[in-house]
PADRENSE-952428 format. One line per field, with one value per residue: x, y, z of N, C-alpha, C, CB in turn. Coordinates in pm, whole numbers. Each point is the difference from the previous one (the first is absolute). Glycine has a CB too. Layout:
BEGIN
n_u: X, ... .
n_v: Y, ... .
n_w: Z, ... .
ca_u: X, ... .
ca_v: Y, ... .
ca_w: Z, ... .
c_u: X, ... .
c_v: Y, ... .
c_w: Z, ... .
cb_u: X, ... .
cb_v: Y, ... .
cb_w: Z, ... .
This chain:
BEGIN
n_u: 10159, 139, 46, -50, -292, 132, -323, -216, -202, -203, -62, -300, 55, -245, -180, 170, 328, 29, 280, -110, -74, 255, 214, -131, 41, 296, 102, -91, 133, 284, 15, -58, 234, 217, -57, 17, 284, 123, -118, 84, 302, -288, 227, 25, -232, 162, -258, -109, 110, -304, -143, 245, -180, 294, -187, 40, 82, -331, 65, -180, -114, -36, -228, -191, -264, 103, -343, 175, -56, -266, -114, 208, 237, -90, -15, 305, 92, -132, 165, 281, -11, -99, 277, 260, -161, -289, -107, 57, -304, 219, -188, -68, 237, 240, -133, 42, -308, 252, -168, 40, -224, -75, -246, 26, -259, -136, 31, 271, -219, 270, -85, 278, -69, -48, -235, 157, -331, -45, -194, -135, 277, 193, 262, -103, 311, -253, 231, -37, -320, -153, -64, 292, -243, 278, -91, 243, 29, 260, -215, 276, 126, -149, 94, -23, -308, -159, 64, -211, 212, 45, -310, -36, 213, -234, 305, -49, -301, 311, 29, -274, -18, 289, -47, 276, 122, -215, 335, -36, 180, 40, 117, 327, -129, 56, -280, -153, 109, -87, -299, -42, 61, -228, -212, 17, -155, -235, -276, 46, -252, 304, 268, 49, 220, -149, -55, 310, 82, -225, 90, 296, -83, 347, 148, -34, -271, 156, 230, -200, -135, 281, 58, -286, 40, 250, -205, 87, -277, -235, 11, 211, -164, -263, 148, 99, -286, -126, 207, -2, -316, 5 .
n_v: -466, -257, -70, -230, 90, 64, 11, -145, 248, -124, 317, -183, 157, 136, -94, 279, -102, 273, -90, 131, -255, -173, 215, 40, -305, -6, 230, -173, -264, 130, 105, -284, -132, 206, -65, -310, 22, 152, -209, -271, 37, -148, -193, 185, -211, 37, 194, -302, 137, -137, 254, 205, 165, 141, 221, 46, 274, 20, -12, 238, -295, 4, 243, -197, -24, -305, 87, -294, 33, -118, 302, -160, 94, 305, 30, -95, 234, 214, -104, -11, 325, 115, 131, -151, 18, 78, -292, 151, -56, -26, 284, -134, 215, -256, 46, -213, 49, 46, -277, 171, -242, -272, -89, -278, 180, -307, -234, 93, 173, -215, -356, 150, 241, 249, 201, 279, -16, 271, -194, 321, 229, -281, 51, -319, -69, -200, -162, -239, 14, 304, 266, 81, 222, 144, 78, 180, 105, 148, 131, -80, 203, -108, 3, -302, 50, -226, -157, 223, 229, -116, -1, 314, 67, -135, -213, 48, -172, -72, -32, -203, -231, -207, -296, 33, -1, -278, 58, -31, 307, -137, -274, 33, -112, -155, 80, -95, -297, -52, 94, -190, -260, 90, 31, -315, -75, 255, -169, 345, 75, 27, -185, 341, -194, -80, 302, 79, -188, 136, 296, -59, -107, 11, -157, -82, -174, -160, -79, -112, -204, -122, -85, -131, -198, -149, -73, -305, 192, -167, 295, 96, -111, 160, 278, -38, -51, 263, 195, -107, 19, 309 .
n_w: -3171, -137, 286, 185, 65, 297, -60, -190, 105, -217, -36, -48, -273, 212, -241, 34, -85, -168, -4, 267, 155, -71, 81, 297, 61, -123, 202, 244, -102, -41, 298, 118, -167, 104, 303, -45, -130, 250, 212, -129, -128, -197, -80, -259, -85, -281, -57, -51, -275, 97, -174, -132, -214, -45, 178, -358, 128, 45, -339, -17, 5, 332, -58, -203, 202, -117, -89, -2, 339, 97, -7, 190, -184, -17, 319, 29, -200, 192, 245, -152, -47, 319, 151, -193, -276, 17, -100, -264, -85, -269, -23, -279, 63, 45, 311, 197, 96, 240, 55, 308, -7, -168, 168, -168, -137, -122, -144, -139, -162, -66, 36, -5, 244, -154, 158, 112, 89, 137, 167, 80, -82, -86, -175, -79, -45, -152, 200, -176, 159, -10, -116, 107, 123, -144, 340, -125, -329, 28, -264, -137, 250, 298, 263, 39, -110, 151, -281, 95, -76, -290, -61, 81, -244, -220, 10, -296, 45, -65, 337, 47, -246, -78, -56, 194, -289, -48, 1, 344, -120, 305, -166, -50, -274, 269, 123, -254, -2, 298, -50, -255, 178, 207, -238, -47, 264, 27, -23, -124, -165, -96, -55, 129, -125, -270, -48, 23, -242, -178, 65, -106, -276, 98, -204, 306, -61, -223, 197, 224, -208, -100, 300, 43, -253, 161, 279, 10, 49, -189, 126, -210, -249, 95, -3, -291, -114, 125, -121, -294, -15, 66 .
ca_u: 142, 56, 84, -60, -100, 1, -135, -103, -138, -91, -98, -108, -44, -142, -77, 3, 138, 73, 145, 30, -39, 77, 141, 13, 5, 123, 111, -2, 36, 142, 76, -7, 83, 141, 35, 5, 118, 118, -5, -6, 106, -45, 79, -42, -29, -6, -133, -31, -33, -124, -114, 38, -3, 75, -86, 56, -33, -128, 14, -121, -107, -53, -99, -120, -110, -16, -138, -13, 8, -122, -6, 66, 145, 29, -17, 119, 108, -21, 44, 145, 75, -46, -12, 130, 13, -132, -32, -39, -87, 34, -112, 12, 80, 140, 30, -33, -81, 48, -104, 49, -88, -98, -67, -70, -141, -94, 35, 61, -76, 95, 45, 145, 55, 51, -91, -14, -134, -60, -136, -58, 102, 111, 94, 25, 85, -44, 111, -40, -70, -66, 25, 77, -32, 115, -63, 86, 83, 80, 1, 129, 34, -87, 21, -81, -136, -99, -37, -128, 29, 56, -108, -87, 66, -29, 117, -29, -59, 92, 90, -77, -78, 77, 57, 145, 60, -6, 131, 70, 136, 84, 62, 105, -46, 25, -104, -128, -5, -18, -137, -90, 1, -86, -137, -54, -69, -97, -140, -45, -71, 88, 141, 60, 141, -4, -51, 100, 97, -63, -12, 132, 21, 126, 102, 58, -99, 7, 122, -19, -92, 75, 80, -91, -54, 96, 8, -47, -123, -115, -70, 75, -20, -137, 0, 68, -87, -115, 39, 37, -123, -71 .
ca_v: -4, -133, -9, -66, 75, -37, 14, 11, 24, 19, 107, -21, 113, 17, 29, 143, 50, 44, 0, 86, -60, -123, 31, 57, -111, -77, 76, -24, -140, -15, 60, -90, -117, 39, 11, -136, -70, 51, -41, -144, -65, -133, -67, 26, -116, 35, 7, -90, 72, -56, 91, 141, 66, 125, 119, 94, 142, 36, 81, 74, -89, -71, 87, 5, -89, -104, -48, -143, -62, 13, 130, -10, 12, 137, 85, -18, 78, 140, 18, -25, 115, 121, 131, 44, 1, 13, -78, 85, -54, 58, 65, -8, 108, -22, 44, -97, 41, -59, -66, -8, -82, -73, -107, -99, 35, -41, -89, 63, 3, -45, -127, -12, 123, 95, 110, 108, 55, 73, -42, 79, 80, -82, -41, -144, -76, -139, -94, -138, -60, 96, 142, 73, 142, 87, 98, 118, 4, 120, 26, 45, 138, 50, -46, -113, 40, -107, -19, 68, 142, 14, -20, 119, 101, -34, -24, -52, -135, -102, -39, -63, -110, -52, -135, 2, -63, -146, -60, -4, 44, 5, -131, -43, -111, -127, -15, -18, -136, -92, 16, -54, -146, -26, 29, -102, -107, 51, 4, 136, 57, 76, -24, 130, -6, -52, 107, 105, -42, 17, 144, 56, -41, 57, -95, -70, -99, -111, -76, -69, -111, -102, -72, -75, -110, -111, -52, -136, 10, 11, 126, 109, -7, 42, 145, 50, -20, 90, 140, 13, -8, 127 .
ca_w: 34, 23, 119, 118, 78, 141, 56, -101, 43, -112, 15, -98, -83, 25, -122, -34, 4, -118, 26, 115, 128, 23, 23, 134, 97, -22, 59, 145, 21, -31, 110, 116, -28, 8, 142, 53, -52, 70, 142, 20, -79, -42, -103, -139, -85, -141, -59, -111, -123, -54, -1, -2, -130, -2, -7, -96, 17, -60, -121, -38, -43, 117, 64, -82, 34, -102, 12, -25, 132, 78, 67, 130, -20, -42, 118, 84, -62, 37, 139, 12, -53, 69, -67, -47, -146, -61, -119, -113, -103, -130, -67, -147, -58, 31, 135, 103, 114, 124, 79, 137, 82, -81, 73, -83, 8, -103, -111, -117, -125, -103, 57, 4, 54, -98, -29, 98, -19, 111, 31, 108, 67, 48, -104, 14, -90, -8, 1, -24, 113, 87, -23, 100, 1, 28, 90, 12, -120, -24, -145, -53, 33, 106, 137, 43, 34, -17, -140, -23, -21, -134, -97, 2, -82, -139, -86, -135, 10, -53, 109, 107, -56, -113, 8, 0, -116, 14, -27, 130, -29, 119, 19, -91, -85, 67, 101, -66, -55, 113, 49, -102, 16, 116, -45, -90, 70, 95, -43, 26, -114, -86, 28, -36, -43, -136, -85, -11, -101, -131, -25, -34, -139, -47, -45, 115, 43, -96, 28, 127, -25, -75, 98, 85, -80, -1, 136, 24, 77, -89, 28, -62, -145, -25, 8, -120, -117, 13, -23, -140, -77, 11 .
c_u: 44, 83, -74, -90, 5, -137, -100, -135, -84, -100, -110, -30, -151, -74, 3, 140, 41, 148, 33, -32, 80, 145, 21, 8, 127, 122, 8, 44, 148, 88, 2, 89, 148, 46, 10, 125, 127, 5, 17, 112, -42, 90, -59, -27, -11, -146, -16, -39, -130, -114, 34, -4, 75, -96, 65, -41, -131, 24, -133, -114, -60, -108, -133, -106, -22, -139, -18, 13, -135, -3, 68, 151, 39, -12, 120, 119, -12, 50, 150, 82, -40, 70, 126, 12, -135, -15, -47, -89, 34, -126, 20, 87, 149, 40, -44, -85, 57, -116, 55, -88, -105, -65, -72, -149, -76, 58, 60, -97, 87, 64, 151, 66, 38, -92, 0, -134, -44, -143, -46, 108, 116, 83, 39, 104, -49, 122, -52, -67, -71, 38, 77, -39, 125, -54, 84, 100, 80, 7, 139, 23, -82, 37, -85, -138, -93, -40, -131, 21, 57, -110, -95, 59, -16, 128, -43, -55, 91, 97, -73, -87, 71, 39, 151, 53, 0, 132, 86, 147, 92, 72, 108, -49, 18, -105, -133, -14, -25, -142, -102, -6, -87, -147, -65, -83, -107, -140, -56, -57, 93, 144, 80, 142, 14, -45, 104, 107, -57, -13, 134, 36, 130, 98, 58, -98, 4, 122, -13, -92, 67, 84, -89, -57, 93, 13, -47, -133, -119, -76, 71, -15, -141, -13, 62, -89, -119, 38, 37, -123, -80, 69 .
c_v: -143, 1, -61, 95, -48, 11, 19, 25, 24, 110, -19, 128, 8, 38, 146, 59, 58, 3, 78, -68, -125, 32, 61, -110, -81, 73, -24, -142, -22, 58, -89, -122, 32, 9, -138, -74, 46, -46, -150, -75, -141, -57, 33, -132, 48, 3, -109, 82, -51, 102, 147, 55, 132, 117, 102, 143, 31, 93, 64, -93, -78, 82, 2, -98, -96, -61, -146, -80, 16, 137, -2, 19, 142, 96, -12, 78, 147, 25, -18, 121, 132, 12, 44, 11, 25, -87, 94, -78, 69, 54, 0, 107, -13, 46, -108, 65, -68, -59, -26, -84, -65, -106, -91, 23, -48, -89, 80, 0, -39, -129, -15, 122, 97, 114, 99, 67, 78, -49, 77, 72, -77, -47, -146, -48, -144, -90, -140, -55, 98, 143, 60, 147, 78, 118, 125, -1, 130, 23, 46, 148, 58, -55, -123, 50, -120, -10, 71, 148, 23, -13, 120, 114, -24, -13, -52, -142, -111, -50, -74, -116, -51, -145, 12, -81, -152, -70, -8, 42, 4, -132, -25, -123, -134, -27, -34, -141, -101, 7, -56, -152, -40, 21, -119, -103, 46, 3, 137, 59, 67, -23, 124, -9, -60, 109, 109, -35, 21, 147, 60, -33, 49, -109, -78, -103, -121, -87, -79, -121, -110, -84, -88, -121, -120, -66, -145, -1, 28, 132, 117, -2, 46, 152, 61, -12, 95, 143, 23, -5, 129, 108 .
c_w: 24, 127, 117, 80, 144, 65, -113, 66, -126, 33, -105, -78, 12, -129, -43, 1, -134, 37, 127, 132, 31, 33, 139, 105, -16, 56, 150, 31, -25, 110, 123, -21, 10, 145, 63, -45, 72, 145, 18, -72, -44, -110, -138, -72, -144, -48, -106, -121, -63, 11, -4, -143, 11, -17, -93, 32, -72, -118, -35, -38, 116, 70, -75, 51, -116, 12, -36, 130, 71, 68, 137, -14, -41, 119, 93, -57, 39, 142, 16, -43, 65, 134, -74, -152, -68, -123, -110, -96, -131, -67, -151, -62, 31, 138, 99, 109, 124, 78, 140, 90, -91, 87, -98, 15, -123, -108, -115, -117, -118, 51, 10, 61, -110, -35, 115, -26, 124, 19, 124, 82, 58, -119, 24, -103, 3, -14, -30, 125, 91, -33, 117, -8, 38, 80, 22, -115, -4, -150, -45, 31, 114, 137, 27, 42, -8, -147, -33, -26, -139, -105, -3, -81, -148, -85, -135, 12, -51, 108, 111, -49, -124, 26, -7, -119, 15, -31, 126, -16, 121, 26, -104, -77, 70, 108, -64, -56, 113, 54, -99, 9, 119, -36, -68, 73, 96, -60, 35, -129, -98, 42, -39, -54, -139, -97, -21, -103, -141, -36, -41, -145, -62, -40, 118, 58, -92, 29, 130, -19, -81, 94, 88, -74, -9, 138, 6, 74, -92, 21, -66, -151, -38, 3, -125, -123, 3, -36, -146, -89, 3, -80 .
cb_u: -16, 2, 125, 200, -148, 236, 93, 130, 74, 26, 177, -96, 195, 51, -146, -226, 56, -198, 43, -45, -228, -153, 32, -126, -250, -102, -24, -185, -230, -56, -59, -234, -180, -24, -114, -249, -113, -2, -148, -244, 173, -235, 62, 135, -121, 229, -9, -74, 244, 76, -117, 144, -221, 203, -89, -3, 246, -117, 184, 144, 111, 220, 187, 140, -108, 249, -71, 93, 251, -7, -212, -181, 8, -83, -249, -83, 9, -199, -223, -43, 20, -222, -162, 91, 193, -11, -60, 214, -184, 195, -38, -222, -199, 45, -26, 213, -208, 190, -102, 101, 37, 131, -27, 188, 59, -115, -183, 228, -146, 45, -204, -12, 84, 126, -143, 253, -57, 147, 38, -190, -178, -134, 87, -235, 202, -219, 126, 189, 165, -6, -209, 192, -241, 127, -112, -26, -168, 136, -244, -15, 66, -180, 51, 206, 44, -84, 119, -114, 42, 220, 17, -82, 161, -220, 140, 184, -220, -19, 142, 0, -217, 87, -206, 3, 143, -239, -12, -155, -96, -155, -214, 182, 58, 245, 121, -3, 157, 243, 72, 52, 233, 186, 66, 195, 205, 180, -28, 173, -195, -178, -27, -143, 68, -49, -231, -41, 97, -124, -188, 73, -242, -37, 54, 140, -146, -117, 136, 33, -192, 5, 171, -57, -124, 123, -37, 238, 132, -18, -81, 163, 165, -82, 13, 221, 69, -96, 80, 221, -5, -81 .
cb_v: 230, -47, 196, -149, 30, 74, 101, -151, 99, -241, 159, -176, -24, 69, -187, 18, -170, 138, -19, 199, 92, -123, 35, 204, -11, -98, 175, 168, -69, 9, 225, 78, -87, 126, 223, -4, -22, 199, 193, 23, 134, 63, -186, 214, -121, -102, 248, -182, 39, -232, -171, -37, -109, -119, -40, -181, 59, -26, -150, 187, -18, -114, 138, 68, 177, -49, 228, 34, 46, -250, 46, -154, -242, -53, -25, -227, -162, 14, -80, -242, -122, -13, 61, -105, -158, 231, -201, 131, -51, -160, 144, -99, 147, 21, 242, -126, 33, 163, -107, 221, 150, 41, 149, -170, 199, 207, -158, -71, 179, 239, -97, -145, -127, -185, -151, 36, -190, 203, -232, -161, 155, -74, 237, -31, 154, 69, 143, -33, -176, -172, 16, -166, -48, -71, -189, 4, -144, -36, 61, -173, 27, 21, 236, -126, 233, 36, -221, -168, 27, -93, -249, -69, 31, 117, -47, 145, 107, 105, 196, 218, 96, 231, -105, 26, 204, 15, 87, -183, 131, 169, -86, 93, 135, 26, 162, 244, 68, 25, 203, 196, -12, 70, 238, 35, -127, 137, -251, 29, 32, 173, -250, 98, -20, -230, -49, 61, -168, -213, 11, -21, -1, 198, 151, 203, 183, 141, 173, 217, 160, 151, 186, 212, 168, 116, 231, -77, 84, -250, -94, -8, -190, -216, -15, -63, -241, -148, 16, -105, -242, -65 .
cb_w: 101, -247, -80, 11, -204, 10, 212, -154, 225, -67, 91, 149, -163, 236, 62, 96, 173, -88, -246, -143, -32, -155, -247, -74, -2, -206, -179, 26, -65, -242, -87, 46, -149, -216, 12, 3, -223, -151, 44, 26, 127, 61, 161, -4, 189, -35, 44, 159, -37, 63, 123, 202, -60, -95, 235, -174, 19, 222, -82, -78, -222, 28, 85, -196, 148, 2, -50, -231, 13, 38, -122, 80, -66, -233, -18, 68, -193, -153, 74, -41, -214, -115, 175, 201, 18, 87, 141, 22, 167, -24, 202, 1, 17, -238, -68, -48, -144, 7, -208, -33, 204, -212, 202, 25, 138, 46, 68, 79, 96, -84, -91, -200, 196, -86, -143, 16, -155, -44, -100, 10, 48, 201, -25, 87, 38, -105, 167, -166, -13, 177, -139, -13, 61, -213, 110, 253, -123, 212, 9, -183, -233, -168, 73, 74, -86, 234, 1, 146, 245, 80, 35, 225, 182, 24, 201, -101, -26, -226, -55, 116, 91, -52, -108, 251, -37, -59, -234, 78, -183, 95, 98, 154, -202, -47, 147, -55, -187, 58, 126, -149, -99, 155, -27, -147, -23, 107, 33, 183, 146, -39, -37, 173, 240, 88, 81, 238, 161, 34, 166, 241, -20, 146, -193, 51, 94, -173, -124, 124, 9, -202, -2, 123, -128, -184, 89, 6, 199, -1, 218, 189, -11, 100, 250, 99, -8, 178, 237, 50, 48, 225 .
């Protein structure tokens, strides 16, 4: 919100917080601040706009687990969307697996992320830099349940062991191009965003690379040349 402020307090986000637990504490804190403001009548000061970011409305694609991110970041997304919306994992048949709880656990078997697999009755999403165990899920058309319970029901193996689409269809082209430029200078085994542009291989990607090839920035021109070459 914009406008002047008369009181300010901070509330730390705990390692186990989700939307429900944090919002409950913020409601109490906000009520206390309102009473104080009415009683004390403090002076107002204008907010600084430095470092502020606009909070866009959460859309369907914002709920998708992105395995190109670190497992810690993906786990935070799960907690941020619980219990009101829920995160989702795109399945190969076009449906979605709801994900309500997860924990960072172990090393990834896919350096760039993007692999869903099972191991000894557990469900994992390999992310960039580590594995994320999906501990509570909601199958399409089903109820919330422990992932181990869902796996005991012997779901179609194609829904529990697969590689996600390397073209990263959840990303807009503009986002993907910007991420690919960042990929170029990183010392890593696999560059998922560069690879995604090559996997798409569409007319709009070609046009975007033609525009990038005219850039004054050498890195951007290098990305364009690499993708077009592929």
